[in-house]
Backbone bond lengths (Angstrom), bond angles and torsions (degrees), N, CA, C in turn:
res aa  C-N    CA-C-N  psi(-1)  N-CA   C-N-CA  omega(-1)  CA-C   N-CA-C  phi
1 M - - - 1.441 - - 1.549 109.58 -
2 T 1.252 113.93 140.20 1.454 117.81 -178.62 1.541 109.64 -92.81
3 S 1.334 117.04 163.23 1.463 121.46 175.73 1.507 111.83 -59.15
4 E 1.375 116.34 -37.65 1.429 119.27 -176.19 1.591 108.77 -67.74
5 Q 1.353 120.21 -37.67 1.451 122.90 175.25 1.611 108.37 -64.45
6 A 1.286 114.79 -37.00 1.490 116.49 -175.45 1.505 107.68 -71.92
7 V 1.326 121.71 -36.86 1.387 126.11 173.93 1.624 110.12 -60.90
8 A 1.177 115.49 -48.11 1.502 116.91 176.46 1.543 115.98 -56.37
9 I 1.328 115.71 -42.09 1.382 124.95 178.97 1.520 108.15 -67.05
10 A 1.323 117.59 -43.88 1.544 123.34 -177.97 1.471 106.89 -65.44
11 E 1.309 118.44 -43.71 1.540 120.59 -179.82 1.518 112.27 -60.49
12 Q 1.297 115.21 -42.50 1.486 117.36 175.20 1.546 114.12 -66.56
13 A 1.239 118.47 -39.31 1.441 121.72 176.22 1.461 114.86 -63.80
14 L 1.337 114.96 -41.69 1.493 120.15 -178.26 1.484 112.27 -74.41
15 A 1.342 119.59 -28.29 1.443 122.65 -177.27 1.542 108.35 -63.69
16 E 1.326 117.16 -21.42 1.434 122.55 -179.05 1.536 107.25 -65.64
17 F 1.260 122.54 -30.18 1.442 122.24 -171.62 1.532 112.79 -110.70
18 S 1.277 117.70 -19.26 1.493 118.73 -173.58 1.455 110.02 -168.79
19 G 1.287 119.59 170.05 1.485 120.92 168.79 1.504 109.09 -59.92
20 V 1.290 116.49 157.08 1.453 125.27 -171.05 1.570 105.13 -103.03
21 P 1.401 112.79 106.78 1.427 114.71 174.91 1.546 113.30 -76.72
22 A 1.289 120.28 177.66 1.494 121.33 -176.73 1.524 110.46 -69.81
23 V 1.287 116.89 149.39 1.432 119.68 178.10 1.519 107.06 -71.71
24 R 1.352 116.91 129.56 1.414 122.33 179.27 1.544 113.26 -93.82
25 E 1.338 112.27 -39.87 1.491 118.19 -173.71 1.471 108.94 -161.88
26 V 1.420 113.09 140.73 1.521 122.27 175.31 1.494 106.16 -119.27
27 E 1.263 119.53 130.04 1.551 120.71 179.90 1.477 110.30 -146.24
28 R 1.279 115.26 133.16 1.464 120.31 178.65 1.508 105.13 -88.25
29 E 1.436 112.51 134.12 1.417 118.22 -177.86 1.509 110.32 -142.06
30 F 1.279 116.92 168.00 1.473 124.15 171.27 1.591 105.65 -111.04
31 E 1.285 113.28 109.42 1.462 120.49 -174.80 1.451 111.40 -128.56
32 H 1.331 116.95 126.30 1.542 123.90 177.32 1.513 110.12 52.79
33 G 1.323 114.67 42.47 1.460 116.48 174.93 1.560 118.26 80.68
34 R 1.342 115.40 13.13 1.455 118.77 178.80 1.533 110.64 -139.63
35 D 1.263 114.71 155.70 1.535 122.75 173.99 1.510 106.29 -83.45
36 V 1.294 114.75 121.49 1.531 118.70 178.46 1.495 110.79 -133.69
37 W 1.284 113.82 158.64 1.475 124.69 166.46 1.551 104.87 -93.33
38 E 1.276 121.16 126.65 1.447 125.71 166.67 1.475 110.97 -97.16
39 V 1.310 119.46 111.97 1.434 121.61 179.22 1.523 107.78 -108.70
40 E 1.304 112.22 122.46 1.479 120.14 -179.27 1.475 111.89 -102.72
41 F 1.247 120.04 131.44 1.487 124.78 178.01 1.547 106.58 -120.17
42 G 1.324 117.28 131.07 1.400 124.58 178.41 1.542 109.07 52.60
43 R 1.356 114.77 -142.39 1.494 116.14 -177.55 1.559 110.32 -108.12
44 Q 1.365 118.58 -5.09 1.434 119.20 -172.32 1.511 115.84 -127.28
45 H 1.264 119.71 3.03 1.435 120.29 -179.05 1.509 113.98 -125.96
46 E 1.384 114.95 134.25 1.469 118.80 175.65 1.502 104.70 -136.15
47 V 1.305 116.36 144.73 1.489 123.98 176.76 1.443 105.85 -133.20
48 Y 1.338 112.74 129.29 1.560 118.48 179.06 1.539 108.02 -107.30
49 V 1.290 111.27 123.42 1.553 117.82 -177.48 1.529 107.66 -118.21
50 D 1.369 111.27 126.97 1.461 117.60 176.59 1.484 112.76 -54.25
51 A 1.320 121.00 121.19 1.474 122.40 -174.48 1.487 112.78 -67.55
52 V 1.334 117.93 -16.87 1.500 119.69 -171.92 1.656 105.06 -101.27
53 T 1.266 117.73 -46.23 1.480 120.85 -169.49 1.557 109.94 -99.48
54 G 1.315 116.67 -22.24 1.439 114.85 -175.30 1.495 112.20 86.84
55 A 1.340 122.46 -2.38 1.424 121.15 -175.51 1.582 109.62 -74.56
56 V 1.277 114.45 147.78 1.510 119.44 174.27 1.539 103.98 -75.93
57 V 1.324 117.62 122.31 1.400 125.05 -179.23 1.530 112.03 -94.69
58 K 1.269 119.43 -38.01 1.387 127.31 -178.89 1.458 118.16 -158.14
59 I 1.274 120.56 140.70 1.431 124.80 176.60 1.475 106.78 -123.48
60 E 1.325 117.02 126.14 1.515 122.03 178.60 1.530 107.45 -117.93
61 I 1.279 117.27 123.59 1.425 122.32 175.59 1.537 107.67 -126.41
62 D 1.372 115.29 106.54 1.356 118.62 178.65 1.481 115.28 -85.13
63 D 1.379 116.59 118.91 1.397 122.34 -177.67 1.570 107.56 -134.49
64 D 1.290 110.72 114.49 1.496 114.33 -174.20 1.506 113.17 -73.62
65 D 1.292 118.45 -13.75 1.515 121.92 -176.22 1.486 109.59 -87.17
66 E 1.311 121.86 -44.04 1.426 123.28 175.27 1.496 109.28 -164.15
67 D 1.351 117.34 169.99 1.450 121.32 -176.01 1.490 107.25 -77.44
68 R 1.376 115.61 164.46 1.405 123.56 -165.74 1.496 113.89 -60.05
69 D 1.423 117.61 -34.45 1.435 114.45 -174.15 1.547 110.18 -93.54
70 G 1.411 118.80 7.10 1.378 121.38 169.47 1.559 114.82 81.81
71 D 1.250 118.02 4.39 1.422 118.42 -173.49 1.493 115.04 -96.54
72 D 1.339 116.08 5.56 1.499 121.46 176.69 1.542 113.96 48.46
73 D 1.324 117.80 30.91 1.497 118.05 172.74 1.587 106.54 -102.49
74 D 1.337 114.74 178.30 1.423 121.16 -176.64 1.556 112.76 -104.83
75 R 1.357 115.75 12.14 1.453 117.71 178.65 1.513 112.62 -66.39
76 D 1.324 113.78 160.63 1.501 119.53 178.14 1.493 107.83 -78.25
77 D 1.424 111.05 110.09 1.440 115.26 -176.85 1.475 112.87 -111.63
78 D 1.409 117.49 15.33 1.408 118.99 -179.64 1.577 115.25 -97.06
79 H 1.336 111.76 17.78 1.463 119.28 172.31 1.484 118.16 54.95
80 D 1.382 117.82 29.21 1.418 119.89 178.90 1.546 114.73 -100.08
81 D 1.342 115.78 3.10 1.444 123.54 -176.94 1.475 117.22 51.43
82 Q 1.348 111.51 32.61 1.459 119.53 174.26 1.496 110.77 -128.79
83 D 1.324 116.00 147.23 1.434 122.25 177.21 1.483 109.39 -81.66
84 D 1.291 120.77 115.45 1.501 126.03 -174.64 1.504 107.96 -80.93
85 D 1.264 127.01 -3.21 1.394 130.38 -176.43 1.596 109.80 -71.65
């Protein structure tokens, strides 16, 4: 999978949660045992795309005011199926 394909997948995934800011950086990494593209948007959005399958592995949206789903709890809302504590 190319970085351009990863960006397209990341833009589609991020559009689900908010407007899509411009891509700031695309970097290939090895994260949690898998090869991923990390696509950074603006200063607060990161989408991790599996470099082999194209699946969205994790979405991080940093919001200092409240968490993404607006419930003000401390649960893991970045959909990575891992406890961040």
